[in-house]
N, CA and C atoms of all chains as a GROMACS GRO file, in nm:
protein
  639
    1MET      N    1   8.883  11.800  13.037
    1MET     CA    2   8.770  11.774  13.021
    1MET      C    3   8.825  11.666  12.906
    2ARG      N    4   8.784  11.549  12.888
    2ARG     CA    5   8.808  11.443  12.827
    2ARG      C    6   8.782  11.396  12.668
    3PHE      N    7   8.830  11.428  12.570
    3PHE     CA    8   8.820  11.420  12.443
    3PHE      C    9   8.859  11.284  12.388
    4PRO      N   10   8.758  11.259  12.303
    4PRO     CA   11   8.799  11.135  12.240
    4PRO      C   12   8.912  11.166  12.100
    5TYR      N   13   8.954  11.074  12.082
    5TYR     CA   14   9.106  11.100  11.963
    5TYR      C   15   8.984  11.140  11.853
    6ARG      N   16   9.046  11.151  11.759
    6ARG     CA   17   8.981  11.205  11.645
    6ARG      C   18   8.980  11.118  11.501
    7LYS      N   19   8.890  11.075  11.455
    7LYS     CA   20   8.925  10.988  11.369
    7LYS      C   21   8.940  11.040  11.234
    8GLN      N   22   9.041  11.005  11.139
    8GLN     CA   23   9.087  11.101  11.012
    8GLN      C   24   9.104  10.986  10.925
    9PRO      N   25   9.037  11.025  10.800
    9PRO     CA   26   9.080  10.895  10.697
    9PRO      C   27   9.220  10.908  10.666
   10ASN      N   28   9.239  10.771  10.661
   10ASN     CA   29   9.386  10.703  10.612
   10ASN      C   30   9.397  10.538  10.553
   11PHE      N   31   9.499  10.507  10.482
   11PHE     CA   32   9.494  10.401  10.466
   11PHE      C   33   9.608  10.343  10.482
   12LEU      N   34   9.685  10.336  10.597
   12LEU     CA   35   9.817  10.309  10.581
   12LEU      C   36   9.790  10.172  10.651
   13ASN      N   37   9.706  10.125  10.715
   13ASN     CA   38   9.658  10.018  10.765
   13ASN      C   39   9.554   9.954  10.659
   14PRO      N   40   9.548   9.846  10.591
   14PRO     CA   41   9.479   9.787  10.502
   14PRO      C   42   9.337   9.756  10.570
   15HIS      N   43   9.373   9.669  10.720
   15HIS     CA   44   9.225   9.670  10.767
   15HIS      C   45   9.171   9.757  10.837
   16GLN      N   46   9.219   9.886  10.850
   16GLN     CA   47   9.110   9.979  10.905
   16GLN      C   48   9.125  10.101  10.839
   17PRO      N   49   9.014  10.154  10.762
   17PRO     CA   50   9.040  10.315  10.662
   17PRO      C   51   9.050  10.402  10.788
   18TRP      N   52   9.122  10.425  10.906
   18TRP     CA   53   9.117  10.542  10.941
   18TRP      C   54   9.248  10.553  11.036
   19ILE      N   55   9.270  10.669  11.079
   19ILE     CA   56   9.366  10.658  11.202
   19ILE      C   57   9.302  10.761  11.301
   20SER      N   58   9.334  10.690  11.452
   20SER     CA   59   9.309  10.816  11.521
   20SER      C   60   9.397  10.881  11.589
   21ARG      N   61   9.382  11.022  11.608
   21ARG     CA   62   9.481  11.130  11.644
   21ARG      C   63   9.440  11.198  11.753
   22PRO      N   64   9.523  11.256  11.853
   22PRO     CA   65   9.475  11.323  11.973
   22PRO      C   66   9.458  11.495  11.918
   23VAL      N   67   9.350  11.518  11.855
   23VAL     CA   68   9.305  11.637  11.788
   23VAL      C   69   9.197  11.669  11.873
   24ILE      N   70   9.194  11.846  11.908
   24ILE     CA   71   9.083  11.870  12.022
   24ILE      C   72   9.060  12.038  11.942
   25PRO      N   73   8.931  12.057  11.989
   25PRO     CA   74   8.908  12.195  11.925
   25PRO      C   75   8.949  12.314  12.046
   26VAL      N   76   9.015  12.384  11.931
   26VAL     CA   77   9.048  12.501  12.021
   26VAL      C   78   8.997  12.659  11.941
   27CYS      N   79   8.979  12.773  12.024
   27CYS     CA   80   8.961  12.886  11.965
   27CYS      C   81   9.050  12.996  11.969
   28LEU      N   82   9.088  13.018  11.904
   28LEU     CA   83   9.212  13.189  11.873
   28LEU      C   84   9.124  13.294  11.919
   29PHE      N   85   9.155  13.408  11.926
   29PHE     CA   86   9.102  13.514  11.985
   29PHE      C   87   9.261  13.630  11.939
   30HIS      N   88   9.223  13.703  11.848
   30HIS     CA   89   9.323  13.844  11.824
   30HIS      C   90   9.244  13.958  11.796
   31HIS      N   91   9.270  14.041  11.895
   31HIS     CA   92   9.187  14.154  11.914
   31HIS      C   93   9.062  14.126  11.869
   32SER      N   94   9.009  14.188  11.759
   32SER     CA   95   8.827  14.159  11.780
   32SER      C   96   8.797  14.042  11.667
   33GLN      N   97   8.884  13.914  11.600
   33GLN     CA   98   8.875  13.817  11.531
   33GLN      C   99   8.897  13.684  11.613
   34GLN      N  100   8.834  13.584  11.544
   34GLN     CA  101   8.823  13.478  11.636
   34GLN      C  102   8.792  13.369  11.551
   35VAL      N  103   8.903  13.247  11.573
   35VAL     CA  104   8.871  13.115  11.464
   35VAL      C  105   8.899  13.018  11.564
   36GLN      N  106   8.797  12.916  11.497
   36GLN     CA  107   8.788  12.787  11.610
   36GLN      C  108   8.829  12.679  11.485
   37VAL      N  109   8.950  12.649  11.558
   37VAL     CA  110   9.064  12.510  11.452
   37VAL      C  111   9.044  12.386  11.550
   38GLU      N  112   9.071  12.289  11.459
   38GLU     CA  113   9.102  12.140  11.515
   38GLU      C  114   9.234  12.121  11.544
   39ALA      N  115   9.309  12.113  11.659
   39ALA     CA  116   9.472  12.116  11.637
   39ALA      C  117   9.518  11.997  11.715
   40LEU      N  118   9.631  11.919  11.645
   40LEU     CA  119   9.695  11.809  11.720
   40LEU      C  120   9.768  11.886  11.832
   41ILE      N  121   9.766  11.806  11.959
   41ILE     CA  122   9.829  11.770  12.063
   41ILE      C  123   9.947  11.729  12.017
   42ASP      N  124  10.100  11.801  12.028
   42ASP     CA  125  10.202  11.739  11.974
   42ASP      C  126  10.336  11.740  12.097
   43SER      N  127  10.333  11.700  12.177
   43SER     CA  128  10.391  11.690  12.328
   43SER      C  129  10.571  11.708  12.250
   44GLY      N  130  10.603  11.663  12.122
   44GLY     CA  131  10.728  11.675  12.102
   44GLY      C  132  10.780  11.838  11.998
   45ALA      N  133  10.639  11.901  11.995
   45ALA     CA  134  10.653  12.043  11.934
   45ALA      C  135  10.718  12.149  12.033
   46ASP      N  136  10.788  12.170  12.029
   46ASP     CA  137  10.884  12.288  12.098
   46ASP      C  138  10.794  12.412  12.177
   47ALA      N  139  10.702  12.426  12.026
   47ALA     CA  140  10.596  12.546  12.023
   47ALA      C  141  10.476  12.512  12.014
   48THR      N  142  10.423  12.646  12.008
   48THR     CA  143  10.221  12.566  11.989
   48THR      C  144  10.208  12.689  11.811
   49LEU      N  145  10.210  12.583  11.755
   49LEU     CA  146  10.221  12.624  11.597
   49LEU      C  147  10.102  12.650  11.469
   50PHE      N  148  10.085  12.734  11.434
   50PHE     CA  149   9.940  12.733  11.315
   50PHE      C  150   9.985  12.750  11.153
   51HIS      N  151   9.941  12.737  11.080
   51HIS     CA  152   9.966  12.778  10.975
   51HIS      C  153   9.924  12.916  10.936
   52SER      N  154   9.985  12.985  10.819
   52SER     CA  155   9.956  13.152  10.847
   52SER      C  156   9.843  13.143  10.785
   53SER      N  157   9.761  13.064  10.703
   53SER     CA  158   9.614  13.123  10.681
   53SER      C  159   9.536  13.086  10.792
   54ILE      N  160   9.566  13.040  10.875
   54ILE     CA  161   9.481  13.072  11.018
   54ILE      C  162   9.508  13.197  11.082
   55GLY      N  163   9.639  13.242  11.051
   55GLY     CA  164   9.668  13.408  11.114
   55GLY      C  165   9.614  13.501  11.022
   56LYS      N  166   9.578  13.465  10.875
   56LYS     CA  167   9.491  13.559  10.803
   56LYS      C  168   9.339  13.554  10.849
   57VAL      N  169   9.315  13.477  10.861
   57VAL     CA  170   9.183  13.450  10.925
   57VAL      C  171   9.201  13.542  11.050
   58LEU      N  172   9.286  13.555  11.145
   58LEU     CA  173   9.273  13.630  11.243
   58LEU      C  174   9.301  13.818  11.188
   59GLY      N  175   9.336  13.816  11.075
   59GLY     CA  176   9.415  13.939  11.061
   59GLY      C  177   9.526  13.967  11.109
   60ILE      N  178   9.615  13.852  11.085
   60ILE     CA  179   9.750  13.913  11.159
   60ILE      C  180   9.823  13.901  11.047
   61ASP      N  181   9.929  14.042  11.088
   61ASP     CA  182  10.016  14.076  10.967
   61ASP      C  183  10.133  13.984  10.964
   62LEU      N  184  10.169  13.825  10.935
   62LEU     CA  185  10.254  13.739  10.954
   62LEU      C  186  10.399  13.813  11.000
   63GLU      N  187  10.443  13.853  10.875
   63GLU     CA  188  10.562  13.870  10.907
   63GLU      C  189  10.629  14.015  11.027
   64ALA      N  190  10.529  14.064  11.059
   64ALA     CA  191  10.548  14.189  11.161
   64ALA      C  192  10.591  14.114  11.326
   65GLY      N  193  10.589  13.963  11.301
   65GLY     CA  194  10.616  13.927  11.416
   65GLY      C  195  10.746  13.895  11.478
   66ARG      N  196  10.784  13.828  11.564
   66ARG     CA  197  10.914  13.768  11.569
   66ARG      C  198  10.976  13.660  11.492
   67ARG      N  199  11.073  13.602  11.463
   67ARG     CA  200  11.090  13.529  11.346
   67ARG      C  201  11.180  13.431  11.451
   68ALA      N  202  11.162  13.325  11.419
   68ALA     CA  203  11.268  13.213  11.442
   68ALA      C  204  11.248  13.108  11.366
   69ARG      N  205  11.367  13.008  11.347
   69ARG     CA  206  11.371  12.914  11.252
   69ARG      C  207  11.337  12.785  11.335
   70PHE      N  208  11.225  12.687  11.281
   70PHE     CA  209  11.261  12.536  11.313
   70PHE      C  210  11.299  12.459  11.241
   71PHE      N  211  11.323  12.323  11.274
   71PHE     CA  212  11.324  12.212  11.213
   71PHE      C  213  11.259  12.098  11.266
   72GLY      N  214  11.230  12.002  11.151
   72GLY     CA  215  11.123  11.924  11.144
   72GLY      C  216  11.189  11.782  11.152
   73VAL      N  217  11.109  11.703  11.112
   73VAL     CA  218  11.177  11.555  11.086
   73VAL      C  219  11.257  11.549  10.960
   74SER      N  220  11.228  11.636  10.833
   74SER     CA  221  11.274  11.562  10.723
   74SER      C  222  11.402  11.689  10.737
   75GLY      N  223  11.438  11.795  10.840
   75GLY     CA  224  11.578  11.830  10.853
   75GLY      C  225  11.564  11.962  10.784
   76ASP      N  226  11.457  12.009  10.717
   76ASP     CA  227  11.446  12.127  10.643
   76ASP      C  228  11.400  12.240  10.750
   77PRO      N  229  11.476  12.353  10.736
   77PRO     CA  230  11.386  12.478  10.856
   77PRO      C  231  11.311  12.539  10.769
   78ILE      N  232  11.239  12.583  10.835
   78ILE     CA  233  11.122  12.683  10.832
   78ILE      C  234  11.112  12.787  10.910
   79ASP      N  235  11.074  12.913  10.855
   79ASP     CA  236  11.036  13.018  10.942
   79ASP      C  237  10.931  13.007  10.983
   80VAL      N  238  10.928  13.088  11.130
   80VAL     CA  239  10.747  13.097  11.217
   80VAL      C  240  10.827  13.208  11.256
   81TYR      N  241  10.676  13.293  11.273
   81TYR     CA  242  10.652  13.438  11.310
   81TYR      C  243  10.531  13.429  11.427
   82PHE      N  244  10.625  13.491  11.584
   82PHE     CA  245  10.560  13.458  11.662
   82PHE      C  246  10.451  13.592  11.695
   83HIS      N  247  10.331  13.544  11.735
   83HIS     CA  248  10.250  13.661  11.784
   83HIS      C  249  10.147  13.659  11.892
   84PRO      N  250  10.119  13.743  12.009
   84PRO     CA  251  10.054  13.699  12.063
   84PRO      C  252   9.881  13.687  12.056
   85VAL      N  253   9.856  13.565  12.089
   85VAL     CA  254   9.716  13.596  12.089
   85VAL      C  255   9.626  13.504  12.199
   86GLN      N  256   9.509  13.478  12.210
   86GLN     CA  257   9.463  13.434  12.336
   86GLN      C  258   9.418  13.285  12.304
   87LEU      N  259   9.423  13.188  12.373
   87LEU     CA  260   9.405  13.042  12.284
   87LEU      C  261   9.284  12.997  12.418
   88GLN      N  262   9.166  12.926  12.374
   88GLN     CA  263   9.056  12.866  12.438
   88GLN      C  264   9.047  12.743  12.396
   89VAL      N  265   9.068  12.613  12.480
   89VAL     CA  266   8.997  12.484  12.457
   89VAL      C  267   8.900  12.490  12.475
   90VAL      N  268   8.795  12.469  12.357
   90VAL     CA  269   8.660  12.443  12.351
   90VAL      C  270   8.617  12.346  12.436
   91GLY      N  271   8.545  12.432  12.562
   91GLY     CA  272   8.464  12.342  12.655
   91GLY      C  273   8.544  12.321  12.793
   92ALA      N  274   8.681  12.383  12.806
   92ALA     CA  275   8.750  12.360  12.904
   92ALA      C  276   8.832  12.483  12.940
   93GLY      N  277   8.748  12.561  12.965
   93GLY     CA  278   8.823  12.709  13.035
   93GLY      C  279   8.823  12.823  12.964
   94GLU      N  280   8.868  12.922  13.051
   94GLU     CA  281   8.859  13.048  12.969
   94GLU      C  282   8.990  13.044  12.865
   95PRO      N  283   9.018  13.141  12.792
   95PRO     CA  284   9.103  13.188  12.694
   95PRO      C  285   9.231  13.224  12.775
   96VAL      N  286   9.349  13.184  12.726
   96VAL     CA  287   9.488  13.226  12.790
   96VAL      C  288   9.546  13.305  12.688
   97GLU      N  289   9.647  13.374  12.775
   97GLU     CA  290   9.739  13.445  12.675
   97GLU      C  291   9.853  13.399  12.628
   98MET      N  292   9.891  13.377  12.492
   98MET     CA  293  10.057  13.281  12.489
   98MET      C  294  10.089  13.355  12.354
   99GLU      N  295  10.198  13.344  12.330
   99GLU     CA  296  10.241  13.334  12.208
   99GLU      C  297  10.237  13.201  12.133
  100VAL      N  298  10.186  13.238  11.991
  100VAL     CA  299  10.226  13.119  11.912
  100VAL      C  300  10.256  13.163  11.776
  101GLY      N  301  10.293  13.049  11.684
  101GLY     CA  302  10.428  13.087  11.600
  101GLY      C  303  10.276  13.054  11.484
  102PHE      N  304  10.326  13.143  11.349
  102PHE     CA  305  10.254  13.123  11.242
  102PHE      C  306  10.370  13.117  11.135
  103THR      N  307  10.332  13.017  11.043
  103THR     CA  308  10.454  12.952  10.905
  103THR      C  309  10.361  12.909  10.794
  104ASN      N  310  10.449  12.944  10.690
  104ASN     CA  311  10.389  12.905  10.544
  104ASN      C  312  10.395  12.730  10.530
  105ALA      N  313  10.434  12.699  10.621
  105ALA     CA  314  10.508  12.592  10.551
  105ALA      C  315  10.378  12.442  10.560
  106ARG      N  316  10.391  12.346  10.446
  106ARG     CA  317  10.249  12.289  10.441
  106ARG      C  318  10.224  12.181  10.523
  107GLY      N  319  10.345  12.140  10.565
  107GLY     CA  320  10.342  12.048  10.698
  107GLY      C  321  10.252  12.066  10.831
  108VAL      N  322  10.252  12.189  10.853
  108VAL     CA  323  10.186  12.249  10.953
  108VAL      C  324  10.067  12.301  10.934
  109ALA      N  325   9.967  12.228  11.019
  109ALA     CA  326   9.805  12.289  11.038
  109ALA      C  327   9.824  12.346  11.136
  110ALA      N  328   9.776  12.259  11.271
  110ALA     CA  329   9.746  12.326  11.393
  110ALA      C  330   9.869  12.264  11.493
  111LEU      N  331   9.920  12.282  11.546
  111LEU     CA  332   9.988  12.217  11.648
  111LEU      C  333  10.043  12.256  11.763
  112LEU      N  334   9.958  12.216  11.887
  112LEU     CA  335   9.984  12.227  12.010
  112LEU      C  336  10.111  12.180  12.105
  113GLY      N  337  10.210  12.258  12.105
  113GLY     CA  338  10.296  12.227  12.168
  113GLY      C  339  10.343  12.297  12.270
  114GLN      N  340  10.504  12.244  12.341
  114GLN     CA  341  10.512  12.282  12.475
  114GLN      C  342  10.508  12.448  12.502
  115ILE      N  343  10.585  12.497  12.419
  115ILE     CA  344  10.565  12.646  12.477
  115ILE      C  345  10.436  12.694  12.420
  116GLY      N  346  10.369  12.747  12.500
  116GLY     CA  347  10.234  12.798  12.483
  116GLY      C  348  10.095  12.706  12.567
  117PHE      N  349  10.091  12.570  12.474
  117PHE     CA  350  10.013  12.490  12.546
  117PHE      C  351  10.030  12.429  12.630
  118PHE      N  352  10.137  12.317  12.651
  118PHE     CA  353  10.151  12.247  12.724
  118PHE      C  354  10.200  12.377  12.849
  119ASP      N  355  10.242  12.487  12.866
  119ASP     CA  356  10.279  12.594  12.976
  119ASP      C  357  10.152  12.600  13.044
  120HIS      N  358  10.046  12.551  12.986
  120HIS     CA  359   9.877  12.625  13.074
  120HIS      C  360   9.807  12.493  13.094
  121PHE      N  361   9.851  12.414  13.002
  121PHE     CA  362   9.716  12.257  13.007
  121PHE      C  363   9.801  12.165  13.070
  122ARG      N  364   9.742  12.086  13.164
  122ARG     CA  365   9.750  11.966  13.200
  122ARG      C  366   9.739  11.843  13.092
  123VAL      N  367   9.789  11.792  13.021
  123VAL     CA  368   9.761  11.688  12.889
  123VAL      C  369   9.781  11.526  12.951
  124THR      N  370   9.728  11.461  12.963
  124THR     CA  371   9.731  11.316  12.978
  124THR      C  372   9.660  11.227  12.857
  125PHE      N  373   9.753  11.177  12.798
  125PHE     CA  374   9.767  11.108  12.670
  125PHE      C  375   9.683  10.939  12.731
  126GLN      N  376   9.570  10.902  12.678
  126GLN     CA  377   9.533  10.747  12.683
  126GLN      C  378   9.504  10.661  12.569
  127ARG      N  379   9.624  10.678  12.509
  127ARG     CA  380   9.602  10.581  12.400
  127ARG      C  381   9.507  10.445  12.362
  128ALA      N  382   9.540  10.392  12.489
  128ALA     CA  383   9.433  10.245  12.475
  128ALA      C  384   9.298  10.331  12.487
  129LYS      N  385   9.228  10.388  12.532
  129LYS     CA  386   9.098  10.424  12.531
  129LYS      C  387   9.076  10.541  12.445
  130ASP      N  388   9.194  10.553  12.356
  130ASP     CA  389   9.199  10.655  12.216
  130ASP      C  390   9.103  10.808  12.317
  131GLN      N  391   9.154  10.841  12.360
  131GLN     CA  392   9.089  10.980  12.442
  131GLN      C  393   9.210  11.059  12.540
  132VAL      N  394   9.214  11.148  12.545
  132VAL     CA  395   9.320  11.275  12.595
  132VAL      C  396   9.227  11.331  12.683
  133GLU      N  397   9.286  11.383  12.812
  133GLU     CA  398   9.233  11.458  12.880
  133GLU      C  399   9.299  11.601  12.915
  134VAL      N  400   9.242  11.719  12.934
  134VAL     CA  401   9.312  11.848  12.899
  134VAL      C  402   9.235  11.873  13.010
  135THR      N  403   9.335  11.966  13.107
  135THR     CA  404   9.290  12.034  13.222
  135THR      C  405   9.396  12.192  13.225
  136PRO      N  406   9.294  12.301  13.229
  136PRO     CA  407   9.406  12.408  13.237
  136PRO      C  408   9.430  12.384  13.389
  137LEU      N  409   9.622  12.457  13.418
  137LEU     CA  410   9.664  12.472  13.490
  137LEU      C  411   9.634  12.572  13.586
  138PRO      N  412   9.640  12.599  13.710
  138PRO     CA  413   9.615  12.707  13.780
  138PRO      C  414   9.718  12.804  13.717
  139HIS      N  415   9.663  12.956  13.717
  139HIS     CA  416   9.720  13.054  13.646
  139HIS      C  417   9.845  13.105  13.750
  140ARG      N  418   9.991  13.098  13.671
  140ARG     CA  419  10.076  13.133  13.757
  140ARG      C  420  10.117  13.325  13.744
  141GLY      N  421  10.120  13.379  13.858
  141GLY     CA  422  10.112  13.516  13.853
  141GLY      C  423  10.267  13.575  13.845
  142MET      N  424   8.341  11.424  13.522
  142MET     CA  425   8.457  11.447  13.458
  142MET      C  426   8.396  11.483  13.291
  143LYS      N  427   8.379  11.570  13.246
  143LYS     CA  428   8.311  11.584  13.132
  143LYS      C  429   8.395  11.476  13.013
  144PHE      N  430   8.257  11.464  12.918
  144PHE     CA  431   8.355  11.417  12.797
  144PHE      C  432   8.255  11.402  12.704
  145ARG      N  433   8.364  11.503  12.562
  145ARG     CA  434   8.304  11.550  12.464
  145ARG      C  435   8.276  11.411  12.346
  146THR      N  436   8.168  11.409  12.325
  146THR     CA  437   8.142  11.316  12.237
  146THR      C  438   8.074  11.344  12.127
  147MET      N  439   8.055  11.250  12.020
  147MET     CA  440   8.039  11.339  11.889
  147MET      C  441   8.070  11.198  11.805
  148ASN      N  442   7.954  11.178  11.704
  148ASN     CA  443   7.952  11.045  11.607
  148ASN      C  444   8.057  11.087  11.499
  149GLN      N  445   8.124  11.011  11.545
  149GLN     CA  446   8.268  11.062  11.426
  149GLN      C  447   8.265  10.987  11.311
  150ASP      N  448   8.152  10.863  11.294
  150ASP     CA  449   8.152  10.810  11.170
  150ASP      C  450   8.103  10.860  11.056
  151LYS      N  451   8.000  10.939  11.079
  151LYS     CA  452   7.895  11.058  10.960
  151LYS      C  453   8.036  11.166  10.915
  152LEU      N  454   8.117  11.213  10.992
  152LEU     CA  455   8.225  11.295  10.946
  152LEU      C  456   8.300  11.231  10.906
  153LEU      N  457   8.369  11.117  10.915
  153LEU     CA  458   8.452  11.052  10.865
  153LEU      C  459   8.441  10.991  10.707
  154GLU      N  460   8.302  10.983  10.684
  154GLU     CA  461   8.271  10.918  10.569
  154GLU      C  462   8.238  11.058  10.494
  155GLN      N  463   8.234  11.184  10.525
  155GLN     CA  464   8.258  11.300  10.449
  155GLN      C  465   8.392  11.367  10.416
  156LEU      N  466   8.488  11.314  10.497
  156LEU     CA  467   8.607  11.385  10.489
  156LEU      C  468   8.668  11.328  10.407
  157LYS      N  469   8.643  11.189  10.354
  157LYS     CA  470   8.703  11.124  10.250
  157LYS      C  471   8.682  11.189  10.095
  158ASP      N  472   8.632  11.290  10.126
  158ASP     CA  473   8.608  11.356   9.962
  158ASP      C  474   8.671  11.502   9.978
  159TYR      N  475   8.726  11.515  10.089
  159TYR     CA  476   8.870  11.636  10.109
  159TYR      C  477   8.992  11.619  10.129
  160GLU      N  478   9.048  11.506  10.040
  160GLU     CA  479   9.193  11.510  10.092
  160GLU      C  480   9.288  11.586  10.058
  161ASP      N  481   9.360  11.607  10.142
  161ASP     CA  482   9.469  11.749  10.138
  161ASP      C  483   9.394  11.857  10.093
  162LYS      N  484   9.271  11.871  10.165
  162LYS     CA  485   9.225  12.028  10.198
  162LYS      C  486   9.183  12.084  10.332
  163TRP      N  487   9.156  12.209  10.337
  163TRP     CA  488   9.124  12.208  10.458
  163TRP      C  489   8.941  12.279  10.445
  164VAL      N  490   8.895  12.201  10.557
  164VAL     CA  491   8.745  12.196  10.557
  164VAL      C  492   8.683  12.313  10.671
  165ALA      N  493   8.558  12.316  10.646
  165ALA     CA  494   8.506  12.407  10.743
  165ALA      C  495   8.394  12.320  10.818
  166LEU      N  496   8.381  12.295  10.930
  166LEU     CA  497   8.283  12.186  11.016
  166LEU      C  498   8.201  12.285  11.049
  167LEU      N  499   8.053  12.226  11.086
  167LEU     CA  500   7.937  12.311  11.122
  167LEU      C  501   7.944  12.212  11.249
  168GLU      N  502   7.911  12.239  11.348
  168GLU     CA  503   7.906  12.127  11.467
  168GLU      C  504   7.778  12.124  11.513
  169GLN      N  505   7.673  12.032  11.492
  169GLN     CA  506   7.569  12.026  11.565
  169GLN      C  507   7.503  11.905  11.636
  170ASP      N  508   7.456  11.902  11.742
  170ASP     CA  509   7.374  11.799  11.849
  170ASP      C  510   7.504  11.681  11.849
  171ASP      N  511   7.516  11.609  11.817
  171ASP     CA  512   7.629  11.500  11.844
  171ASP      C  513   7.695  11.498  11.735
  172THR      N  514   7.697  11.552  11.575
  172THR     CA  515   7.777  11.525  11.507
  172THR      C  516   7.828  11.669  11.408
  173ALA      N  517   7.902  11.644  11.314
  173ALA     CA  518   7.975  11.790  11.234
  173ALA      C  519   7.947  11.720  11.085
  174GLN      N  520   7.907  11.851  11.048
  174GLN     CA  521   7.910  11.843  10.883
  174GLN      C  522   8.000  11.930  10.794
  175VAL      N  523   8.073  11.876  10.687
  175VAL     CA  524   8.124  11.940  10.637
  175VAL      C  525   8.066  12.074  10.524
  176VAL      N  526   8.087  12.213  10.557
  176VAL     CA  527   7.986  12.306  10.462
  176VAL      C  528   8.095  12.344  10.381
  177ALA      N  529   8.227  12.370  10.407
  177ALA     CA  530   8.303  12.453  10.267
  177ALA      C  531   8.457  12.408  10.301
  178SER      N  532   8.505  12.410  10.194
  178SER     CA  533   8.628  12.361  10.205
  178SER      C  534   8.707  12.467  10.097
  179GLY      N  535   8.846  12.452  10.140
  179GLY     CA  536   8.937  12.539  10.041
  179GLY      C  537   9.123  12.425  10.061
  180SER      N  538   9.199  12.558   9.969
  180SER     CA  539   9.320  12.480   9.952
  180SER      C  540   9.418  12.546  10.111
  181ASP      N  541   9.345  12.620  10.181
  181ASP     CA  542   9.400  12.670  10.311
  181ASP      C  543   9.258  12.724  10.379
  182ALA      N  544   9.322  12.737  10.528
  182ALA     CA  545   9.201  12.765  10.611
  182ALA      C  546   9.144  12.897  10.594
  183PHE      N  547   9.201  12.978  10.521
  183PHE     CA  548   9.139  13.107  10.464
  183PHE      C  549   9.003  13.051  10.381
  184GLU      N  550   9.090  13.014  10.293
  184GLU     CA  551   8.969  12.977  10.158
  184GLU      C  552   8.875  12.936  10.229
  185ALA      N  553   8.886  12.827  10.298
  185ALA     CA  554   8.762  12.766  10.366
  185ALA      C  555   8.672  12.798  10.468
  186GLN      N  556   8.782  12.919  10.508
  186GLN     CA  557   8.673  12.995  10.620
  186GLN      C  558   8.585  13.113  10.509
  187GLN      N  559   8.651  13.163  10.420
  187GLN     CA  560   8.554  13.240  10.322
  187GLN      C  561   8.433  13.172  10.264
  188GLU      N  562   8.468  13.020  10.210
  188GLU     CA  563   8.374  12.981  10.151
  188GLU      C  564   8.271  12.954  10.230
  189ALA      N  565   8.278  12.882  10.344
  189ALA     CA  566   8.134  12.933  10.474
  189ALA      C  567   8.079  12.995  10.471
  190ARG      N  568   8.164  13.111  10.474
  190ARG     CA  569   8.106  13.258  10.527
  190ARG      C  570   8.024  13.316  10.411
  191SER      N  571   8.054  13.310  10.279
  191SER     CA  572   7.981  13.298  10.182
  191SER      C  573   7.857  13.232  10.151
  192LYS      N  574   7.870  13.144  10.230
  192LYS     CA  575   7.745  13.050  10.216
  192LYS      C  576   7.614  13.098  10.345
  193GLY      N  577   7.675  13.180  10.428
  193GLY     CA  578   7.597  13.188  10.546
  193GLY      C  579   7.647  13.143  10.705
  194TYR      N  580   7.746  13.053  10.666
  194TYR     CA  581   7.830  13.022  10.804
  194TYR      C  582   7.931  13.106  10.836
  195GLU      N  583   7.891  13.131  10.982
  195GLU     CA  584   7.929  13.236  11.037
  195GLU      C  585   8.044  13.156  11.134
  196LYS      N  586   7.994  13.044  11.203
  196LYS     CA  587   8.073  12.986  11.352
  196LYS      C  588   8.071  12.866  11.297
  197VAL      N  589   8.215  12.824  11.224
  197VAL     CA  590   8.257  12.705  11.180
  197VAL      C  591   8.395  12.680  11.252
  198ARG      N  592   8.451  12.536  11.230
  198ARG     CA  593   8.565  12.525  11.288
  198ARG      C  594   8.621  12.474  11.157
  199LEU      N  595   8.778  12.499  11.149
  199LEU     CA  596   8.838  12.460  11.025
  199LEU      C  597   8.966  12.347  11.083
  200MET      N  598   8.966  12.276  10.961
  200MET     CA  599   9.028  12.139  11.009
  200MET      C  600   9.127  12.120  10.900
  201LYS      N  601   9.259  12.073  10.903
  201LYS     CA  602   9.320  12.042  10.760
  201LYS      C  603   9.268  11.877  10.773
  202VAL      N  604   9.272  11.815  10.640
  202VAL     CA  605   9.244  11.691  10.619
  202VAL      C  606   9.339  11.635  10.545
  203TRP      N  607   9.468  11.552  10.637
  203TRP     CA  608   9.574  11.499  10.545
  203TRP      C  609   9.607  11.386  10.449
  204PRO      N  610   9.671  11.380  10.375
  204PRO     CA  611   9.648  11.340  10.262
  204PRO      C  612   9.630  11.197  10.308
  205PHE      N  613   9.573  11.081  10.256
  205PHE     CA  614   9.521  10.967  10.283
  205PHE      C  615   9.647  10.776  10.314
  206ASN      N  616   9.746  10.851  10.208
  206ASN     CA  617   9.823  10.749  10.199
  206ASN      C  618   9.945  10.750  10.248
  207ALA      N  619   9.938  10.843  10.325
  207ALA     CA  620  10.102  10.874  10.382
  207ALA      C  621  10.058  10.883  10.522
  208GLY      N  622  10.128  10.870  10.646
  208GLY     CA  623  10.140  10.901  10.798
  208GLY      C  624  10.139  11.068  10.800
  209TYR      N  625  10.135  11.103  10.941
  209TYR     CA  626  10.194  11.269  10.945
  209TYR      C  627  10.264  11.259  11.074
  210ALA      N  628  10.383  11.314  11.021
  210ALA     CA  629  10.470  11.364  11.119
  210ALA      C  630  10.529  11.508  11.131
  211PRO      N  631  10.451  11.562  11.224
  211PRO     CA  632  10.490  11.749  11.202
  211PRO      C  633  10.592  11.788  11.144
  212LEU      N  634  10.606  11.871  11.078
  212LEU     CA  635  10.717  11.974  10.987
  212LEU      C  636  10.731  11.907  10.920
  213ALA      N  637  10.724  11.808  10.874
  213ALA     CA  638  10.766  11.720  10.773
  213ALA      C  639  10.830  11.787  10.646
   0.00000   0.00000   0.00000
């Protein structure tokens, strides 16, 4: 399925008061809870990460998960806690089982990264057309 | 090939009131509207629920005067 890049207000360019980002809707499932989130496709992120408040909506006990340390562009480390969820790209196939990380870091909202997301979906960015195509990969048994 | 379309300009105008907040969006027909907001996703979802909106989509609205590089 193809998604238009999401326009978000931004004033970096004085001639254009918005910026386009490859943001798509995903639904996370955990036990009986679910939440829909607009998530940034980030091919440079090692893993698929969400803010801890998304985990709270899902009823996840954050620190009960497997802990890992991540670095971002600032160089400061953040703690991430991994939990199993099901993730569905809204409008593009069935939910897929994967581990995603949750963190209190303010710089993380919803990132679809290599481990988890790119493991399960083929992604084709078309910046010139302001669109991204996301296709579920065949299940690997 | 399916293509998800939405009138983004209407939503873009609404988002200008929610800098550095999480918002809860209600998607209807070809557009979406902000129905609740909060300092994090849980707050936005709880406010939406208190207004009777059970099926919303949560989104972070990043600060407008800066670029975004994840994990910064």
